[in-house]
C-alpha positions as CSV (number, residue, x, y, z in Angstrom):
1,M,-101.5,99.2,72.1
2,K,-101.3,95.7,70.4
3,T,-100.4,92.8,72.7
4,R,-97.5,90.4,71.6
5,S,-100.1,87.6,71.1
6,A,-102.0,89.8,68.7
7,L,-98.8,90.5,66.7
8,R,-98.1,86.8,66.4
9,R,-101.5,86.2,65.1
10,R,-100.8,88.4,62.1
11,G,-98.2,85.9,60.8
12,F,-94.5,86.3,59.4
13,S,-93.3,89.8,58.2
14,L,-91.8,90.2,54.9
15,V,-88.3,90.4,56.2
16,E,-88.6,87.3,58.2
17,L,-90.0,85.5,55.1
18,L,-87.0,86.6,53.0
19,V,-84.6,85.5,55.6
20,S,-86.2,82.0,55.7
21,I,-85.9,81.8,51.8
22,V,-82.3,82.8,51.9
23,I,-81.4,80.2,54.7
24,G,-83.4,77.6,52.7
25,L,-81.5,78.3,49.4
26,I,-78.1,78.2,51.1
27,A,-79.1,74.7,52.7
28,L,-80.2,73.6,49.2
29,L,-76.9,74.8,47.7
30,F,-74.9,72.8,50.1
31,A,-77.1,69.9,49.6
32,V,-76.7,70.0,45.9
33,R,-72.9,70.4,46.3
34,L,-72.7,67.5,48.5
35,M,-74.6,65.3,46.3
36,S,-72.5,66.3,43.3
37,G,-69.4,65.7,45.1
38,S,-70.6,62.3,46.2
39,E,-71.7,61.5,42.6
40,Q,-68.3,62.7,41.2
41,A,-66.4,60.7,43.9
42,Q,-68.5,57.6,43.1
43,R,-67.9,58.1,39.4
44,A,-64.1,58.3,40.0
45,E,-64.1,55.1,42.1
46,V,-66.2,53.1,39.6
47,G,-64.1,54.3,36.7
48,G,-60.9,53.4,38.6
49,S,-62.3,50.0,39.3
50,D,-63.0,49.5,35.6
51,A,-59.6,50.7,34.5
52,M,-58.0,48.3,37.1
53,Q,-60.0,45.3,36.0
54,N,-59.4,45.9,32.3
55,G,-55.8,46.8,32.6
56,M,-55.0,43.5,34.6
57,V,-56.9,41.3,32.1
58,A,-54.9,42.9,29.3
59,L,-51.6,42.7,31.0
60,F,-52.1,39.2,32.1
61,S,-53.1,38.0,28.7
62,M,-50.0,39.7,27.0
63,S,-47.6,38.5,29.7
64,R,-48.8,34.9,29.4
65,D,-48.1,35.0,25.7
66,A,-44.6,36.6,26.5
67,G,-44.0,33.7,28.9
68,Q,-44.4,31.1,26.1
69,A,-42.7,33.1,23.4
70,G,-39.9,31.4,21.6
71,F,-40.8,27.9,22.5
72,G,-40.1,25.7,19.5
73,L,-38.4,28.6,17.7
74,N,-35.2,28.9,19.8
75,D,-32.8,26.9,17.3
76,P,-30.2,29.5,16.0
77,I,-31.3,28.4,12.4
78,L,-34.8,29.8,12.9
79,T,-33.8,32.9,15.0
80,G,-34.8,35.9,13.0
81,C,-35.4,34.0,9.7
82,D,-37.3,35.9,7.0
83,T,-40.4,33.7,6.7
84,V,-43.0,33.2,4.0
85,L,-46.6,32.3,5.1
86,S,-49.5,31.7,2.7
87,A,-52.1,34.3,2.8
88,G,-54.6,31.5,3.1
89,A,-53.6,31.0,6.7
90,G,-55.7,34.2,7.5
91,Y,-52.9,35.5,9.6
92,T,-50.3,38.0,8.6
93,L,-46.6,37.9,10.1
94,A,-45.3,41.0,11.5
95,T,-42.9,43.2,9.5
96,A,-39.6,44.5,10.4
97,L,-36.7,46.2,8.9
98,R,-33.3,44.4,8.2
99,G,-31.1,47.1,7.1
100,S,-33.2,48.8,4.5
101,A,-35.3,45.7,3.4
102,T,-38.6,44.8,5.0
103,V,-38.7,41.2,6.3
104,H,-41.0,38.9,8.3
105,P,-38.8,37.5,11.0
106,L,-39.4,34.4,13.1
107,A,-38.6,35.5,16.6
108,P,-40.0,35.2,20.1
109,V,-41.3,38.9,20.1
110,I,-41.6,41.5,17.5
111,I,-42.4,45.0,18.4
112,E,-43.8,47.4,15.6
113,S,-43.2,50.6,17.5
114,N,-45.4,53.6,16.8
115,G,-43.7,56.3,19.0
116,Q,-46.3,57.7,21.3
117,D,-49.2,55.8,19.7
118,P,-50.0,52.2,20.6
119,D,-47.6,49.6,19.4
120,R,-48.3,46.3,17.7
121,I,-46.7,43.4,19.6
122,S,-46.4,39.9,18.2
123,F,-45.4,36.8,20.3
124,Y,-44.5,33.5,18.4
125,A,-44.4,30.1,20.0
126,G,-45.0,26.4,18.8
127,S,-46.5,23.6,20.8
128,S,-44.4,20.6,19.6
129,M,-42.2,19.0,22.3
130,G,-39.9,17.6,19.5
131,G,-39.4,20.7,17.5
132,T,-35.8,20.6,16.8
133,G,-34.5,20.5,13.2
134,S,-33.4,16.9,13.1
135,V,-34.6,16.2,9.6
136,R,-32.6,17.4,6.5
137,T,-33.6,17.6,2.8
138,V,-31.8,15.3,0.4
139,D,-33.1,16.9,-2.9
140,T,-33.0,20.3,-4.2
141,Y,-36.6,21.8,-3.8
142,A,-38.1,22.6,-7.2
143,G,-41.6,24.0,-6.2
144,A,-43.5,21.0,-5.6
145,T,-45.8,20.1,-2.7
146,S,-43.3,17.6,-1.1
147,L,-39.8,17.6,0.2
148,S,-37.5,14.4,0.3
149,I,-35.8,14.1,3.6
150,D,-33.0,11.9,5.0
151,R,-35.1,10.0,7.6
152,V,-38.7,9.4,8.9
153,P,-39.3,12.3,11.1
154,F,-40.2,11.3,14.8
155,G,-43.3,13.1,16.2
156,F,-44.6,14.7,12.9
157,G,-48.2,14.3,12.5
158,K,-50.9,15.1,9.8
159,G,-51.9,18.8,10.2
160,D,-48.7,19.8,11.9
161,V,-47.2,23.2,10.9
162,I,-43.6,22.8,9.8
163,V,-40.9,25.4,9.1
164,V,-38.6,24.8,6.2
165,A,-35.3,26.6,7.0
166,P,-31.9,27.1,5.4
167,E,-29.0,25.9,7.6
168,Q,-27.2,29.1,6.7
169,S,-28.7,32.0,8.5
170,G,-29.7,35.0,6.4
171,G,-31.9,33.1,4.0
172,Q,-35.5,32.7,3.7
173,C,-37.8,30.2,5.8
174,A,-41.3,28.9,4.8
175,L,-44.1,27.8,6.9
176,A,-46.5,24.9,5.6
177,Q,-48.8,22.3,7.0
178,L,-48.4,18.5,6.7
179,S,-51.3,17.0,4.6
180,V,-50.3,13.4,5.1
181,D,-48.7,11.7,8.1
182,P,-45.0,11.1,7.1
183,N,-45.1,7.7,8.5
184,L,-47.7,6.6,6.0
185,L,-45.8,7.9,2.9
186,P,-44.0,5.2,0.9
187,T,-40.9,7.3,0.7
188,K,-39.0,9.5,3.4
189,S,-40.7,12.8,2.7
190,V,-43.0,15.5,4.0
191,Q,-46.1,16.4,2.0
192,F,-48.0,19.7,2.1
193,D,-50.9,19.6,-0.4
194,T,-53.3,22.4,-0.8
195,G,-56.9,22.1,0.4
196,A,-59.5,23.6,2.7
197,D,-58.0,21.8,5.7
198,Y,-54.5,23.1,5.0
199,P,-54.7,26.9,4.8
200,F,-51.1,27.2,5.5
201,N,-50.3,25.7,2.0
202,S,-50.4,27.6,-1.2
203,G,-49.1,25.0,-3.7
204,Q,-45.4,25.7,-3.1
205,L,-43.1,27.0,-0.3
206,G,-42.1,30.1,-2.2
207,I,-38.4,29.7,-1.2
208,A,-35.3,27.8,-2.5
209,A,-34.3,24.9,-0.4
210,P,-30.9,23.5,-1.5
211,A,-30.2,19.7,-1.0
212,G,-28.3,18.9,2.1
213,A,-28.5,22.3,3.6
214,T,-32.0,22.8,4.5
215,R,-33.8,21.5,7.6
216,V,-37.3,20.9,8.6
217,F,-38.8,21.8,12.0
218,D,-42.1,20.6,13.6
219,L,-44.1,23.5,15.4
220,G,-47.0,21.2,16.3
221,P,-50.7,21.2,15.3
222,S,-52.0,24.4,13.6
223,S,-54.9,24.5,16.2
224,S,-52.3,25.1,19.0
225,L,-49.8,27.2,17.0
226,G,-49.2,30.3,19.2
227,F,-48.6,33.1,16.7
228,H,-50.4,36.1,18.5
229,T,-50.4,39.9,17.5
230,W,-51.7,42.4,20.1
231,S,-53.0,45.7,19.0
232,V,-55.3,48.7,20.1
233,D,-58.2,50.0,18.0
234,T,-60.4,52.8,19.1
235,G,-59.8,52.1,22.8
236,V,-60.3,48.3,22.5
237,L,-57.4,45.6,22.9
238,K,-57.6,43.2,20.1
239,L,-55.9,40.1,19.3
240,S,-55.1,38.3,15.9
241,A,-54.0,34.6,16.3
242,T,-53.4,31.5,14.4
243,D,-55.2,29.5,17.1
244,V,-58.4,31.7,17.4
245,P,-60.6,31.0,14.3
246,G,-61.5,34.1,12.4
247,S,-59.2,36.4,14.2
248,G,-56.5,36.6,11.4
249,Q,-58.4,39.1,9.1
250,T,-60.7,40.4,11.8
251,P,-58.9,40.7,15.3
252,A,-61.0,39.5,18.3
253,S,-61.7,41.9,21.0
254,V,-60.3,41.2,24.5
255,A,-60.7,44.1,26.8
256,D,-62.3,47.6,26.4
257,N,-61.1,50.9,27.5
258,I,-57.4,50.0,26.7
259,V,-56.0,53.2,25.1
260,S,-52.4,51.9,24.6
261,I,-50.0,49.1,24.7
262,K,-46.2,49.7,24.6
263,A,-43.3,47.3,24.6
264,Q,-39.5,47.3,24.8
265,Y,-36.9,44.8,23.8
266,G,-34.4,43.9,26.4
267,F,-31.1,43.2,24.8
268,D,-27.9,41.4,25.9
269,T,-25.4,43.6,24.2
270,R,-22.3,42.1,25.9
271,A,-19.5,41.8,23.3
272,G,-17.2,38.9,22.4
273,A,-16.5,36.3,25.0
274,A,-18.6,38.3,27.6
275,F,-21.7,37.1,25.7
276,T,-22.5,33.6,27.1
277,P,-26.1,32.8,26.6
278,A,-25.6,29.2,27.7
279,S,-24.7,30.6,31.1
280,G,-27.7,33.0,31.2
281,M,-28.8,36.2,29.4
282,S,-28.6,39.7,30.9
283,V,-30.5,42.8,29.8
284,T,-27.9,45.6,29.3
285,Q,-30.1,47.8,27.1
286,W,-33.9,48.5,26.6
287,S,-35.2,49.7,23.3
288,S,-38.5,50.3,21.8
289,S,-37.1,49.4,18.4
290,M,-34.7,46.8,17.0
291,I,-31.0,47.8,17.2
292,S,-27.7,46.3,16.1
293,A,-27.4,44.3,19.4
294,D,-24.6,41.9,18.1
295,G,-22.5,44.9,16.9
296,D,-22.4,44.1,13.3
297,S,-23.7,47.6,12.4
298,V,-26.8,46.1,10.6
299,V,-30.1,46.4,12.3
300,G,-32.4,43.5,12.2
301,T,-30.2,40.6,11.6
302,A,-30.6,37.1,13.1
303,G,-27.9,37.9,15.5
304,D,-29.8,40.9,16.9
305,Y,-32.9,38.7,17.5
306,A,-30.7,36.2,19.2
307,R,-29.8,38.9,21.8
308,I,-33.3,39.4,23.0
309,A,-33.3,38.4,26.8
310,A,-36.5,39.8,27.9
311,V,-39.5,41.9,26.9
312,R,-40.9,44.9,29.0
313,I,-44.8,45.5,28.5
314,A,-47.0,48.4,29.5
315,V,-50.7,48.7,29.3
316,V,-52.6,52.0,29.8
317,A,-56.3,51.6,30.7
318,R,-58.7,54.4,31.2
319,S,-62.0,54.9,33.2
320,K,-65.2,53.8,31.4
321,A,-67.0,57.2,31.9
322,P,-65.6,60.7,31.6
323,E,-65.8,63.1,34.4
324,I,-67.7,66.3,34.5
325,A,-65.7,69.3,33.2
326,G,-64.9,72.0,35.8
327,S,-65.4,75.7,35.5
328,G,-64.8,77.0,31.9
329,G,-65.6,73.6,30.5
330,V,-62.1,72.4,31.2
331,C,-61.5,68.9,32.5
332,T,-59.0,68.3,35.0
333,A,-59.3,64.6,35.9
334,T,-55.9,64.0,34.2
335,T,-53.4,67.0,33.4
336,A,-50.6,65.3,31.9
337,L,-50.0,62.3,29.4
338,P,-48.9,59.1,31.1
339,V,-45.3,57.9,30.9
340,V,-44.2,54.4,31.0
341,F,-41.0,52.6,31.4
342,A,-39.6,55.3,33.7
343,S,-37.8,53.0,36.1
344,A,-34.4,51.3,35.6
345,S,-34.2,47.7,35.7
346,G,-31.1,45.5,36.4
347,N,-28.1,46.6,34.3
348,A,-30.1,48.7,31.9
349,A,-31.0,52.3,32.1
350,A,-34.6,53.3,31.8
351,I,-36.0,54.6,28.4
352,P,-39.1,56.4,29.4
353,V,-41.9,56.7,26.8
354,T,-44.7,59.3,26.9
355,V,-48.0,57.7,25.7
356,N,-50.7,59.4,23.7
357,V,-54.0,58.4,25.3
358,A,-56.4,60.2,22.9
359,V,-58.8,57.8,21.2
360,A,-59.6,58.4,17.6
361,G,-63.1,59.3,16.9
362,N,-63.9,60.1,20.6
363,S,-65.2,63.7,20.8
364,V,-64.5,63.9,24.7
365,D,-61.2,65.5,25.8
366,W,-58.8,62.9,27.0
367,R,-58.2,65.0,30.1
368,C,-61.8,64.1,31.3
369,Y,-60.7,60.4,31.8
370,R,-58.5,58.9,34.6
371,Y,-55.9,56.5,33.5
372,R,-54.0,53.5,35.1
373,V,-50.7,52.2,33.9
374,F,-49.6,48.5,34.3
375,E,-46.3,47.3,33.5
376,T,-44.3,44.1,33.8
377,I,-41.0,42.4,32.6
378,V,-41.0,38.9,31.2
379,P,-37.7,37.0,30.6
380,L,-37.7,35.0,27.5
381,R,-36.8,31.9,29.3
382,N,-37.8,29.5,26.4
383,F,-35.4,31.5,24.2
384,G,-32.5,31.0,26.5
385,W,-32.7,27.2,26.2
386,R,-30.9,26.8,22.8
387,P,-29.9,23.6,21.0
């Protein structure tokens, strides 16, 4: 009979070896799952941090523009005026409908709504502290590069952008750039010659300007003219601006992994004597598109733009890297499209908007990314201070 020590010298049996292998495989499986879970959690945390940073940068940039919107453009003569801008300026004014006609209105904010897809949002502001239309034309404009005015304009300087606007609302305005300091001209006039240094000028204003019924506003130097248009292209937030060289035709990139921007007008729809803008504006209705806020049944008139009290902005950012698909190759990082503007504010009911976050040209399913929504409401305080 063999002793126990002799059996031990013969080594492991086949059964013992198989049991050891199985135990090792189980331990390895747990280790792999632990590492995979840790990697997935780390990926989600990093992606969430990227989305947070990009979303906050985007929202801050746009809300800062909204806070300045309307400065220098708050005179009722300018509000909603259909405006002509030379193509040489390199910037295109936003379009909107006025009834059935397409116009280019001057307003603090213009939203080109795209349903569930990203909007194009434009904010307009001047920089001149003396932007009131205190100067009036004295001769009928006949298509030249100058206008005769009733006095030497205070604060106007060479290179400033001016707006020529009819005193009667509903007409057309024109943007131009002063090529000569009005204080140096032999007659009371403003001059806007063409040249490489004056891209806002095309040789003529392109509008009719009746004598004694047209005013001239100064918006300040072209280098600080705050006409900004925000858009999203293939997951990148972009800015087209008059004060960012080269961005007019090719918008500048501001933040990546921004899949959508949305906006809503906040209208003060109080009727008759209840509408008292001098005592403060009040948002009574939110809308993603222009409405007949003044009750005249025509959408997009100057009176409707005068009723904008605030703007609501939403930014949707996504994680930088997609998460790994689960069983069956289906991603479950996000299972439903984000919804923005779901909460009521003040006296206005909420108008929720579902956002399409799929990025054109991206072969990865949108469900593989995580998303963060950032929202803010900005009162148009400059627009409430009207002459």
